[in-house]
C-alpha positions in Angstrom: 8.1 -3.8 12.1 11.3 -3.7 10.0 13.9 -1.0 10.1 12.8 0.6 6.8 9.4 1.2 8.4 10.6 2.5 11.7 13.7 4.5 10.7 13.0 5.2 7.1 9.9 5.8 5.1 7.6 5.2 8.1 8.9 8.3 9.8 7.7 10.4 6.9 4.3 8.8 6.6 1.3 11.1 7.0 -0.5 8.5 9.0 2.2 8.3 11.7 0.2 10.6 14.0 -3.2 9.4 13.0 -5.5 7.6 15.3 -5.0 3.8 14.6 -8.7 3.3 14.6 -8.8 5.4 11.5 -6.3 3.2 9.7 -7.8 -0.1 10.8 -11.5 0.8 10.2 -14.0 -1.3 8.4 -16.4 -0.6 5.6 -17.1 3.0 4.5 -14.9 4.4 7.3 -11.9 3.1 5.3 -12.3 6.1 2.9 -10.9 8.4 5.6 -7.7 6.3 5.8 -7.4 6.1 2.1 -7.7 9.9 1.9 -4.7 10.2 4.1 -2.7 7.8 1.9 -3.4 9.6 -1.3 -1.5 12.7 -0.1 1.3 10.8 1.4 4.9 11.1 0.1 5.6 7.4 1.0 2.5 5.8 -0.3 4.3 3.4 -2.7 6.8 2.3 0.0 3.9 1.7 2.4 1.9 -0.3 -0.1 4.9 -2.4 -1.1 5.7 -3.1 2.6 2.2 -4.3 3.2 2.2 -6.5 0.1 5.7 -7.9 0.6 5.0 -8.7 4.2 1.4 -10.0 3.5 -0.1 -7.6 6.1 -3.7 -8.6 6.4 -5.3 -5.7 8.3 -5.7 -2.0 7.8 -5.3 0.4 5.0 -1.7 0.6 3.7 -0.6 2.6 0.8 -4.1 3.5 -0.2 -5.4 0.0 -0.4 -7.7 -2.0 1.9 -7.0 -5.5 3.0 -9.5 -6.8 0.5 -7.9 -4.8 -2.4 -4.4 -6.1 -1.4 -5.7 -9.7 -1.2 -7.1 -9.4 -4.7 -3.9 -8.0 -6.0 -1.8 -10.7 -4.3 -4.1 -13.5 -5.8 -3.6 -12.1 -9.3 0.2 -11.7 -8.9 1.3 -14.4 -6.4 4.9 -14.7 -7.8 6.0 -11.1 -7.3 9.3 -11.0 -5.4 9.4 -7.3 -4.8 6.3 -5.2 -4.9 8.4 -2.1 -4.5 10.1 -2.8 -7.8 6.7 -3.2 -9.5 5.2 -0.2 -7.9 8.2 2.0 -8.6 8.0 1.1 -12.3 4.3 2.2 -12.2 5.3 5.5 -10.6 7.1 6.3 -13.8 3.9 5.9 -15.8 1.7 8.8 -14.9 -1.9 8.0 -14.0 -1.1 4.3 -13.1 -2.1 2.8 -9.9 -2.3 -0.9 -9.1 -6.0 -1.7 -8.8 -7.5 -4.7 -7.2 -8.7 -7.0 -9.9 -6.3 -5.7 -12.5 -2.9 -6.9 -13.5 0.3 -4.8 -13.2 2.3 -4.4 -16.4 5.7 -4.8 -14.8 7.2 -8.3 -14.7 8.0 -9.9 -11.4 
């Protein structure tokens, strides 16, 4: 893991004390992990980390691996997902959804 994760935002993640089996579950059990994410103060940083580093497994920032793969296929040229996600944070009610394009430019 990179320094931002270990010493920065990762230390504030709600999942830092969760059982890893909860975060790397499959199927319907992923809803429990996503529920943790939606109350987390570093959800955007976490999702950006997973997208920027092409992390394949687990729930990160409220998205499953399948949802992240779909988003990456639709936006393969994004250099910094954090920039894209931060711009969406400023637009209330917006969340990147698998299968839908983000408005921000890469």
